[in-house]
PDB file of N, H, CA, C and O in Angstrom:
ATOM      1  N   UNK A   1     130.935 -64.128 -23.850  1.00  0.00           N
ATOM      2  CA  UNK A   1     130.356 -64.767 -22.159  1.00  0.00           C
ATOM      3  C   UNK A   1     129.335 -65.821 -22.455  1.00  0.00           C
ATOM      4  O   UNK A   1     128.625 -66.028 -23.439  1.00  0.00           O
ATOM      5  N   UNK A   2     129.496 -66.502 -21.157  1.00  0.00           N
ATOM      6  H   UNK A   2     130.073 -66.334 -20.357  1.00  0.00           H
ATOM      7  CA  UNK A   2     129.010 -67.841 -21.397  1.00  0.00           C
ATOM      8  C   UNK A   2     128.089 -67.644 -20.326  1.00  0.00           C
ATOM      9  O   UNK A   2     128.319 -67.036 -19.281  1.00  0.00           O
ATOM     10  N   UNK A   3     126.621 -68.422 -20.797  1.00  0.00           N
ATOM     11  H   UNK A   3     126.434 -68.916 -21.646  1.00  0.00           H
ATOM     12  CA  UNK A   3     125.810 -68.678 -19.839  1.00  0.00           C
ATOM     13  C   UNK A   3     125.316 -69.979 -19.048  1.00  0.00           C
ATOM     14  O   UNK A   3     125.758 -71.001 -19.572  1.00  0.00           O
ATOM     15  N   UNK A   4     124.693 -70.159 -18.172  1.00  0.00           N
ATOM     16  H   UNK A   4     124.334 -69.329 -17.746  1.00  0.00           H
ATOM     17  CA  UNK A   4     124.831 -71.759 -17.383  1.00  0.00           C
ATOM     18  C   UNK A   4     123.345 -71.741 -18.023  1.00  0.00           C
ATOM     19  O   UNK A   4     122.468 -70.907 -18.248  1.00  0.00           O
ATOM     20  N   UNK A   5     123.603 -73.439 -18.229  1.00  0.00           N
ATOM     21  H   UNK A   5     124.316 -74.117 -18.046  1.00  0.00           H
ATOM     22  CA  UNK A   5     122.584 -73.900 -18.711  1.00  0.00           C
ATOM     23  C   UNK A   5     121.067 -73.991 -17.277  1.00  0.00           C
ATOM     24  O   UNK A   5     121.322 -74.274 -16.107  1.00  0.00           O
ATOM     25  N   UNK A   6     119.627 -73.682 -17.785  1.00  0.00           N
ATOM     26  H   UNK A   6     119.421 -73.452 -18.736  1.00  0.00           H
ATOM     27  CA  UNK A   6     118.820 -73.353 -16.984  1.00  0.00           C
ATOM     28  C   UNK A   6     118.580 -75.159 -16.249  1.00  0.00           C
ATOM     29  O   UNK A   6     118.272 -75.425 -15.087  1.00  0.00           O
ATOM     30  N   UNK A   7     118.823 -76.052 -17.288  1.00  0.00           N
ATOM     31  H   UNK A   7     119.073 -75.836 -18.232  1.00  0.00           H
ATOM     32  CA  UNK A   7     118.084 -77.626 -16.683  1.00  0.00           C
ATOM     33  C   UNK A   7     119.970 -78.679 -17.295  1.00  0.00           C
ATOM     34  O   UNK A   7     120.981 -78.499 -17.974  1.00  0.00           O
ATOM     35  N   UNK A   8     119.450 -79.484 -16.609  1.00  0.00           N
ATOM     36  H   UNK A   8     118.629 -79.630 -16.057  1.00  0.00           H
ATOM     37  CA  UNK A   8     119.979 -80.531 -16.500  1.00  0.00           C
ATOM     38  C   UNK A   8     119.814 -81.877 -15.788  1.00  0.00           C
ATOM     39  O   UNK A   8     119.349 -82.301 -14.731  1.00  0.00           O
ATOM     40  N   UNK A   9     120.653 -82.516 -17.304  1.00  0.00           N
ATOM     41  H   UNK A   9     121.031 -82.172 -18.163  1.00  0.00           H
ATOM     42  CA  UNK A   9     119.481 -83.656 -17.646  1.00  0.00           C
ATOM     43  C   UNK A   9     120.161 -85.043 -17.511  1.00  0.00           C
ATOM     44  O   UNK A   9     120.994 -85.140 -18.413  1.00  0.00           O
ATOM     45  N   UNK A  10     120.131 -86.102 -16.772  1.00  0.00           N
ATOM     46  H   UNK A  10     119.455 -86.023 -16.040  1.00  0.00           H
ATOM     47  CA  UNK A  10     120.523 -87.372 -16.195  1.00  0.00           C
ATOM     48  C   UNK A  10     120.043 -88.601 -16.878  1.00  0.00           C
ATOM     49  O   UNK A  10     119.081 -89.311 -16.584  1.00  0.00           O
ATOM     50  N   UNK A  11     121.094 -88.738 -18.068  1.00  0.00           N
ATOM     51  H   UNK A  11     121.875 -88.161 -18.307  1.00  0.00           H
ATOM     52  CA  UNK A  11     120.594 -89.971 -18.478  1.00  0.00           C
ATOM     53  C   UNK A  11     120.759 -91.451 -18.405  1.00  0.00           C
ATOM     54  O   UNK A  11     120.618 -92.250 -19.331  1.00  0.00           O
ATOM     55  N   UNK A  12     120.960 -91.606 -17.624  1.00  0.00           N
ATOM     56  H   UNK A  12     121.074 -90.957 -16.871  1.00  0.00           H
ATOM     57  CA  UNK A  12     120.448 -92.988 -16.681  1.00  0.00           C
ATOM     58  C   UNK A  12     119.177 -93.297 -16.088  1.00  0.00           C
ATOM     59  O   UNK A  12     118.715 -94.438 -16.100  1.00  0.00           O
ATOM     60  N   UNK A  13     118.652 -92.401 -15.619  1.00  0.00           N
ATOM     61  H   UNK A  13     119.027 -91.474 -15.609  1.00  0.00           H
ATOM     62  CA  UNK A  13     117.351 -92.289 -14.863  1.00  0.00           C
ATOM     63  C   UNK A  13     116.255 -91.227 -15.628  1.00  0.00           C
ATOM     64  O   UNK A  13     115.083 -91.128 -15.264  1.00  0.00           O
ATOM     65  N   UNK A  14     116.781 -90.542 -16.624  1.00  0.00           N
ATOM     66  H   UNK A  14     117.733 -90.622 -16.920  1.00  0.00           H
ATOM     67  CA  UNK A  14     115.974 -89.938 -17.530  1.00  0.00           C
ATOM     68  C   UNK A  14     114.827 -88.701 -16.895  1.00  0.00           C
ATOM     69  O   UNK A  14     113.780 -88.389 -17.464  1.00  0.00           O
ATOM     70  N   UNK A  15     115.307 -88.142 -15.647  1.00  0.00           N
ATOM     71  H   UNK A  15     116.157 -88.395 -15.184  1.00  0.00           H
ATOM     72  CA  UNK A  15     115.336 -87.201 -15.126  1.00  0.00           C
ATOM     73  C   UNK A  15     116.028 -85.848 -15.998  1.00  0.00           C
ATOM     74  O   UNK A  15     116.944 -85.775 -16.817  1.00  0.00           O
ATOM     75  N   UNK A  16     115.246 -84.995 -15.477  1.00  0.00           N
ATOM     76  H   UNK A  16     114.502 -85.055 -14.811  1.00  0.00           H
ATOM     77  CA  UNK A  16     115.479 -83.381 -15.808  1.00  0.00           C
ATOM     78  C   UNK A  16     115.149 -82.420 -14.490  1.00  0.00           C
ATOM     79  O   UNK A  16     114.062 -82.247 -13.939  1.00  0.00           O
ATOM     80  N   UNK A  17     116.508 -81.826 -14.152  1.00  0.00           N
ATOM     81  H   UNK A  17     117.391 -81.966 -14.599  1.00  0.00           H
ATOM     82  CA  UNK A  17     116.162 -80.649 -13.214  1.00  0.00           C
ATOM     83  C   UNK A  17     116.970 -79.473 -13.152  1.00  0.00           C
ATOM     84  O   UNK A  17     118.174 -79.365 -13.385  1.00  0.00           O
ATOM     85  N   UNK A  18     116.035 -78.498 -12.762  1.00  0.00           N
ATOM     86  H   UNK A  18     115.057 -78.586 -12.572  1.00  0.00           H
ATOM     87  CA  UNK A  18     116.229 -77.023 -12.813  1.00  0.00           C
ATOM     88  C   UNK A  18     117.657 -76.577 -11.795  1.00  0.00           C
ATOM     89  O   UNK A  18     117.805 -76.902 -10.617  1.00  0.00           O
ATOM     90  N   UNK A  19     118.528 -75.826 -12.558  1.00  0.00           N
ATOM     91  H   UNK A  19     118.408 -75.562 -13.515  1.00  0.00           H
ATOM     92  CA  UNK A  19     119.415 -75.889 -11.835  1.00  0.00           C
ATOM     93  C   UNK A  19     119.055 -74.354 -10.827  1.00  0.00           C
ATOM     94  O   UNK A  19     119.552 -74.205  -9.711  1.00  0.00           O
ATOM     95  N   UNK A  20     118.271 -73.484 -11.368  1.00  0.00           N
ATOM     96  H   UNK A  20     117.867 -73.605 -12.275  1.00  0.00           H
ATOM     97  CA  UNK A  20     117.888 -72.296 -10.550  1.00  0.00           C
ATOM     98  C   UNK A  20     117.330 -72.117  -8.533  1.00  0.00           C
ATOM     99  O   UNK A  20     117.649 -71.349  -7.625  1.00  0.00           O
ATOM    100  N   UNK A  21     116.200 -73.547  -8.688  1.00  0.00           N
ATOM    101  H   UNK A  21     115.941 -74.171  -9.425  1.00  0.00           H
ATOM    102  CA  UNK A  21     115.921 -74.543  -8.202  1.00  0.00           C
ATOM    103  C   UNK A  21     115.904 -75.614  -7.359  1.00  0.00           C
ATOM    104  O   UNK A  21     115.052 -76.264  -6.752  1.00  0.00           O
ATOM    105  N   UNK A  22     117.604 -75.610  -7.553  1.00  0.00           N
ATOM    106  H   UNK A  22     118.296 -75.082  -8.046  1.00  0.00           H
ATOM    107  CA  UNK A  22     118.195 -77.179  -6.941  1.00  0.00           C
ATOM    108  C   UNK A  22     117.850 -77.173  -5.565  1.00  0.00           C
ATOM    109  O   UNK A  22     117.393 -76.088  -5.204  1.00  0.00           O
ATOM    110  N   UNK A  23     117.931 -78.137  -4.585  1.00  0.00           N
ATOM    111  H   UNK A  23     118.302 -79.018  -4.878  1.00  0.00           H
ATOM    112  CA  UNK A  23     117.683 -78.734  -3.636  1.00  0.00           C
ATOM    113  C   UNK A  23     118.805 -79.386  -3.304  1.00  0.00           C
ATOM    114  O   UNK A  23     119.229 -80.316  -3.989  1.00  0.00           O
ATOM    115  N   UNK A  24     119.721 -78.727  -1.625  1.00  0.00           N
ATOM    116  H   UNK A  24     119.377 -77.971  -1.069  1.00  0.00           H
ATOM    117  CA  UNK A  24     121.142 -79.919  -1.605  1.00  0.00           C
ATOM    118  C   UNK A  24     121.103 -80.915  -1.394  1.00  0.00           C
ATOM    119  O   UNK A  24     122.146 -81.378  -0.930  1.00  0.00           O
ATOM    120  N   UNK A  25     120.014 -81.806  -1.568  1.00  0.00           N
ATOM    121  H   UNK A  25     119.167 -81.430  -1.945  1.00  0.00           H
ATOM    122  CA  UNK A  25     120.179 -83.155  -1.409  1.00  0.00           C
ATOM    123  C   UNK A  25     119.471 -83.726  -2.483  1.00  0.00           C
ATOM    124  O   UNK A  25     118.699 -84.676  -2.348  1.00  0.00           O
ATOM    125  N   UNK A  26     119.791 -83.007  -3.841  1.00  0.00           N
ATOM    126  H   UNK A  26     120.418 -82.236  -3.950  1.00  0.00           H
ATOM    127  CA  UNK A  26     119.310 -83.123  -5.249  1.00  0.00           C
ATOM    128  C   UNK A  26     119.741 -84.901  -5.368  1.00  0.00           C
ATOM    129  O   UNK A  26     120.450 -85.650  -4.696  1.00  0.00           O
ATOM    130  N   UNK A  27     118.989 -85.042  -6.453  1.00  0.00           N
ATOM    131  H   UNK A  27     118.413 -84.433  -6.999  1.00  0.00           H
ATOM    132  CA  UNK A  27     119.569 -86.136  -6.896  1.00  0.00           C
ATOM    133  C   UNK A  27     120.876 -86.402  -8.055  1.00  0.00           C
ATOM    134  O   UNK A  27     121.584 -87.400  -8.190  1.00  0.00           O
ATOM    135  N   UNK A  28     120.881 -85.160  -8.779  1.00  0.00           N
ATOM    136  H   UNK A  28     120.305 -84.349  -8.670  1.00  0.00           H
ATOM    137  CA  UNK A  28     121.683 -84.791  -9.877  1.00  0.00           C
ATOM    138  C   UNK A  28     123.259 -84.561  -9.080  1.00  0.00           C
ATOM    139  O   UNK A  28     124.325 -84.531  -9.696  1.00  0.00           O
ATOM    140  N   UNK A  29     123.124 -84.426  -7.709  1.00  0.00           N
ATOM    141  H   UNK A  29     122.258 -84.450  -7.209  1.00  0.00           H
ATOM    142  CA  UNK A  29     124.615 -84.302  -7.660  1.00  0.00           C
ATOM    143  C   UNK A  29     124.940 -85.785  -7.496  1.00  0.00           C
ATOM    144  O   UNK A  29     126.019 -85.689  -6.912  1.00  0.00           O
ATOM    145  N   UNK A  30     124.770 -86.767  -7.596  1.00  0.00           N
ATOM    146  H   UNK A  30     123.893 -86.845  -8.070  1.00  0.00           H
ATOM    147  CA  UNK A  30     125.295 -88.158  -7.272  1.00  0.00           C
ATOM    148  C   UNK A  30     125.059 -88.969  -9.007  1.00  0.00           C
ATOM    149  O   UNK A  30     125.010 -90.190  -9.151  1.00  0.00           O
ATOM    150  N   UNK A  31     124.977 -88.265  -9.811  1.00  0.00           N
ATOM    151  H   UNK A  31     125.017 -87.273  -9.694  1.00  0.00           H
ATOM    152  CA  UNK A  31     124.487 -88.199 -10.993  1.00  0.00           C
ATOM    153  C   UNK A  31     126.121 -88.639 -12.089  1.00  0.00           C
ATOM    154  O   UNK A  31     126.848 -87.731 -12.492  1.00  0.00           O
ATOM    155  N   UNK A  32     126.378 -89.940 -12.357  1.00  0.00           N
ATOM    156  H   UNK A  32     125.788 -90.677 -12.029  1.00  0.00           H
ATOM    157  CA  UNK A  32     127.867 -89.971 -13.025  1.00  0.00           C
ATOM    158  C   UNK A  32     128.217 -88.547 -14.279  1.00  0.00           C
ATOM    159  O   UNK A  32     127.286 -88.226 -15.016  1.00  0.00           O
ATOM    160  N   UNK A  33     128.994 -88.122 -14.351  1.00  0.00           N
ATOM    161  H   UNK A  33     129.750 -88.383 -13.752  1.00  0.00           H
ATOM    162  CA  UNK A  33     129.164 -86.949 -15.118  1.00  0.00           C
ATOM    163  C   UNK A  33     128.971 -87.506 -16.541  1.00  0.00           C
ATOM    164  O   UNK A  33     128.345 -86.750 -17.284  1.00  0.00           O
ATOM    165  N   UNK A  34     129.380 -88.677 -17.075  1.00  0.00           N
ATOM    166  H   UNK A  34     129.888 -89.291 -16.471  1.00  0.00           H
ATOM    167  CA  UNK A  34     128.682 -88.478 -18.595  1.00  0.00           C
ATOM    168  C   UNK A  34     127.305 -89.326 -18.549  1.00  0.00           C
ATOM    169  O   UNK A  34     126.962 -90.012 -19.511  1.00  0.00           O
ATOM    170  N   UNK A  35     126.504 -89.227 -17.307  1.00  0.00           N
ATOM    171  H   UNK A  35     126.784 -88.669 -16.525  1.00  0.00           H
ATOM    172  CA  UNK A  35     125.077 -89.038 -17.798  1.00  0.00           C
ATOM    173  C   UNK A  35     124.486 -88.226 -17.919  1.00  0.00           C
ATOM    174  O   UNK A  35     123.311 -88.428 -18.225  1.00  0.00           O
ATOM    175  N   UNK A  36     125.097 -86.492 -17.699  1.00  0.00           N
ATOM    176  H   UNK A  36     126.051 -86.328 -17.450  1.00  0.00           H
ATOM    177  CA  UNK A  36     124.528 -85.378 -17.271  1.00  0.00           C
ATOM    178  C   UNK A  36     124.534 -84.358 -18.876  1.00  0.00           C
ATOM    179  O   UNK A  36     125.423 -83.955 -19.627  1.00  0.00           O
ATOM    180  N   UNK A  37     123.804 -84.307 -18.860  1.00  0.00           N
ATOM    181  H   UNK A  37     123.082 -84.634 -18.251  1.00  0.00           H
ATOM    182  CA  UNK A  37     123.924 -83.481 -20.588  1.00  0.00           C
ATOM    183  C   UNK A  37     122.843 -82.354 -20.239  1.00  0.00           C
ATOM    184  O   UNK A  37     122.150 -82.440 -19.225  1.00  0.00           O
ATOM    185  N   UNK A  38     122.721 -81.052 -21.345  1.00  0.00           N
ATOM    186  H   UNK A  38     123.284 -80.982 -22.169  1.00  0.00           H
ATOM    187  CA  UNK A  38     121.912 -80.421 -21.796  1.00  0.00           C
ATOM    188  C   UNK A  38     121.241 -79.929 -22.839  1.00  0.00           C
ATOM    189  O   UNK A  38     122.031 -79.726 -23.760  1.00  0.00           O
ATOM    190  N   UNK A  39     120.262 -79.674 -23.087  1.00  0.00           N
ATOM    191  H   UNK A  39     119.620 -79.839 -22.339  1.00  0.00           H
ATOM    192  CA  UNK A  39     119.342 -79.514 -23.968  1.00  0.00           C
ATOM    193  C   UNK A  39     119.587 -78.295 -25.056  1.00  0.00           C
ATOM    194  O   UNK A  39     119.652 -77.242 -24.422  1.00  0.00           O
ATOM    195  N   UNK A  40     119.728 -78.097 -26.315  1.00  0.00           N
ATOM    196  H   UNK A  40     119.676 -78.952 -26.830  1.00  0.00           H
ATOM    197  CA  UNK A  40     119.656 -76.626 -26.768  1.00  0.00           C
ATOM    198  C   UNK A  40     118.463 -76.925 -27.546  1.00  0.00           C
ATOM    199  O   UNK A  40     118.477 -77.927 -28.262  1.00  0.00           O
ATOM    200  N   UNK A  41     117.148 -75.976 -27.482  1.00  0.00           N
ATOM    201  H   UNK A  41     117.136 -75.163 -26.900  1.00  0.00           H
ATOM    202  CA  UNK A  41     117.406 -75.067 -26.249  1.00  0.00           C
ATOM    203  C   UNK A  41     117.042 -75.724 -25.386  1.00  0.00           C
ATOM    204  O   UNK A  41     116.490 -76.824 -25.392  1.00  0.00           O
ATOM    205  N   UNK A  42     117.430 -74.871 -24.350  1.00  0.00           N
ATOM    206  H   UNK A  42     117.879 -73.977 -24.345  1.00  0.00           H
ATOM    207  CA  UNK A  42     117.621 -75.109 -23.270  1.00  0.00           C
ATOM    208  C   UNK A  42     116.020 -74.640 -22.282  1.00  0.00           C
ATOM    209  O   UNK A  42     115.745 -73.578 -21.724  1.00  0.00           O
ATOM    210  N   UNK A  43     115.154 -76.040 -22.403  1.00  0.00           N
ATOM    211  H   UNK A  43     115.378 -76.903 -22.857  1.00  0.00           H
ATOM    212  CA  UNK A  43     113.866 -75.653 -22.279  1.00  0.00           C
ATOM    213  C   UNK A  43     113.356 -76.630 -21.902  1.00  0.00           C
ATOM    214  O   UNK A  43     113.551 -77.645 -22.571  1.00  0.00           O
ATOM    215  N   UNK A  44     112.638 -76.700 -20.877  1.00  0.00           N
ATOM    216  H   UNK A  44     112.480 -75.875 -20.333  1.00  0.00           H
ATOM    217  CA  UNK A  44     111.982 -77.884 -19.967  1.00  0.00           C
ATOM    218  C   UNK A  44     111.349 -78.559 -20.987  1.00  0.00           C
ATOM    219  O   UNK A  44     111.759 -79.686 -21.267  1.00  0.00           O
ATOM    220  N   UNK A  45     110.364 -78.047 -21.638  1.00  0.00           N
ATOM    221  H   UNK A  45     110.031 -77.132 -21.411  1.00  0.00           H
ATOM    222  CA  UNK A  45     109.482 -78.413 -22.913  1.00  0.00           C
ATOM    223  C   UNK A  45     110.696 -79.282 -23.845  1.00  0.00           C
ATOM    224  O   UNK A  45     110.358 -80.427 -24.146  1.00  0.00           O
ATOM    225  N   UNK A  46     111.923 -78.878 -24.270  1.00  0.00           N
ATOM    226  H   UNK A  46     112.198 -77.948 -24.026  1.00  0.00           H
ATOM    227  CA  UNK A  46     112.565 -79.856 -25.237  1.00  0.00           C
ATOM    228  C   UNK A  46     113.452 -81.320 -24.379  1.00  0.00           C
ATOM    229  O   UNK A  46     114.054 -82.306 -24.804  1.00  0.00           O
ATOM    230  N   UNK A  47     113.102 -80.757 -22.922  1.00  0.00           N
ATOM    231  H   UNK A  47     112.612 -79.956 -22.576  1.00  0.00           H
ATOM    232  CA  UNK A  47     113.550 -82.427 -21.650  1.00  0.00           C
ATOM    233  C   UNK A  47     112.607 -82.856 -22.583  1.00  0.00           C
ATOM    234  O   UNK A  47     112.912 -83.395 -23.647  1.00  0.00           O
ATOM    235  N   UNK A  48     111.203 -82.577 -22.125  1.00  0.00           N
ATOM    236  H   UNK A  48     110.955 -82.138 -21.261  1.00  0.00           H
ATOM    237  CA  UNK A  48     110.009 -83.733 -22.302  1.00  0.00           C
ATOM    238  C   UNK A  48     109.806 -84.325 -23.476  1.00  0.00           C
ATOM    239  O   UNK A  48     109.124 -85.350 -23.469  1.00  0.00           O
ATOM    240  N   UNK A  49     110.253 -83.911 -24.529  1.00  0.00           N
ATOM    241  H   UNK A  49     110.808 -83.078 -24.534  1.00  0.00           H
ATOM    242  CA  UNK A  49     109.685 -83.440 -25.822  1.00  0.00           C
ATOM    243  C   UNK A  49     111.371 -85.068 -26.270  1.00  0.00           C
ATOM    244  O   UNK A  49     111.253 -85.920 -27.151  1.00  0.00           O
ATOM    245  N   UNK A  50     112.246 -84.967 -25.606  1.00  0.00           N
ATOM    246  H   UNK A  50     112.342 -84.276 -24.890  1.00  0.00           H
ATOM    247  CA  UNK A  50     113.094 -86.007 -25.183  1.00  0.00           C
ATOM    248  C   UNK A  50     112.754 -87.340 -24.453  1.00  0.00           C
ATOM    249  O   UNK A  50     113.532 -88.293 -24.429  1.00  0.00           O
ATOM    250  N   UNK A  51     111.448 -87.331 -23.821  1.00  0.00           N
ATOM    251  H   UNK A  51     110.816 -86.557 -23.840  1.00  0.00           H
ATOM    252  CA  UNK A  51     111.255 -87.982 -22.813  1.00  0.00           C
ATOM    253  C   UNK A  51     111.777 -88.207 -21.508  1.00  0.00           C
ATOM    254  O   UNK A  51     111.758 -89.263 -20.875  1.00  0.00           O
ATOM    255  N   UNK A  52     112.349 -86.853 -21.094  1.00  0.00           N
ATOM    256  H   UNK A  52     112.364 -85.995 -21.607  1.00  0.00           H
ATOM    257  CA  UNK A  52     112.642 -86.818 -19.892  1.00  0.00           C
ATOM    258  C   UNK A  52     111.792 -86.495 -18.915  1.00  0.00           C
ATOM    259  O   UNK A  52     111.128 -85.475 -19.101  1.00  0.00           O
ATOM    260  N   UNK A  53     111.613 -87.166 -17.797  1.00  0.00           N
ATOM    261  H   UNK A  53     112.153 -87.994 -17.646  1.00  0.00           H
ATOM    262  CA  UNK A  53     110.801 -86.588 -16.584  1.00  0.00           C
ATOM    263  C   UNK A  53     110.992 -85.416 -15.829  1.00  0.00           C
ATOM    264  O   UNK A  53     112.175 -85.093 -15.934  1.00  0.00           O
ATOM    265  N   UNK A  54     110.391 -84.661 -15.142  1.00  0.00           N
ATOM    266  H   UNK A  54     109.430 -84.924 -15.057  1.00  0.00           H
ATOM    267  CA  UNK A  54     110.856 -83.207 -14.639  1.00  0.00           C
ATOM    268  C   UNK A  54     110.708 -84.028 -13.297  1.00  0.00           C
ATOM    269  O   UNK A  54     109.794 -84.761 -12.920  1.00  0.00           O
ATOM    270  N   UNK A  55     112.457 -83.503 -12.419  1.00  0.00           N
ATOM    271  H   UNK A  55     113.199 -82.907 -12.726  1.00  0.00           H
ATOM    272  CA  UNK A  55     112.345 -84.430 -11.384  1.00  0.00           C
ATOM    273  C   UNK A  55     111.610 -82.958 -10.287  1.00  0.00           C
ATOM    274  O   UNK A  55     111.913 -81.766 -10.347  1.00  0.00           O
ATOM    275  N   UNK A  56     110.727 -83.556  -9.489  1.00  0.00           N
ATOM    276  H   UNK A  56     110.481 -84.524  -9.441  1.00  0.00           H
ATOM    277  CA  UNK A  56     109.639 -82.587  -8.374  1.00  0.00           C
ATOM    278  C   UNK A  56     109.915 -81.395  -7.529  1.00  0.00           C
ATOM    279  O   UNK A  56     109.518 -80.257  -7.281  1.00  0.00           O
ATOM    280  N   UNK A  57     111.101 -82.565  -7.126  1.00  0.00           N
ATOM    281  H   UNK A  57     111.423 -83.490  -7.328  1.00  0.00           H
ATOM    282  CA  UNK A  57     111.886 -81.487  -5.934  1.00  0.00           C
ATOM    283  C   UNK A  57     112.400 -80.059  -6.458  1.00  0.00           C
ATOM    284  O   UNK A  57     112.457 -78.968  -5.890  1.00  0.00           O
ATOM    285  N   UNK A  58     112.801 -80.527  -7.933  1.00  0.00           N
ATOM    286  H   UNK A  58     112.755 -81.413  -8.395  1.00  0.00           H
ATOM    287  CA  UNK A  58     113.276 -78.979  -8.265  1.00  0.00           C
ATOM    288  C   UNK A  58     112.615 -78.307  -9.059  1.00  0.00           C
ATOM    289  O   UNK A  58     112.842 -77.111  -8.877  1.00  0.00           O
ATOM    290  N   UNK A  59     111.855 -78.504  -9.912  1.00  0.00           N
ATOM    291  H   UNK A  59     111.670 -79.476 -10.060  1.00  0.00           H
ATOM    292  CA  UNK A  59     111.004 -78.419 -11.310  1.00  0.00           C
ATOM    293  C   UNK A  59     109.094 -78.320 -10.838  1.00  0.00           C
ATOM    294  O   UNK A  59     108.110 -79.060 -10.840  1.00  0.00           O
ATOM    295  N   UNK A  60     109.334 -77.381 -10.604  1.00  0.00           N
ATOM    296  H   UNK A  60     110.133 -76.780 -10.603  1.00  0.00           H
ATOM    297  CA  UNK A  60     107.697 -77.280  -9.775  1.00  0.00           C
ATOM    298  C   UNK A  60     106.992 -75.917 -10.195  1.00  0.00           C
ATOM    299  O   UNK A  60     105.877 -75.637  -9.755  1.00  0.00           O
TER     300      UNK A  60
END
């Protein structure tokens, strides 16, 4: 069984996006494929620890 990531990070701008609350015009749609990454464990705290900033439009 495959589970979907809850958070997706953009390495080029160091922003993390929450996929469950993503908005239609979210900037993650325009990120290059090679810039997108996920963290294990898939937690917002882990992304913040790695110096990513939550995207305020989808990480409320």
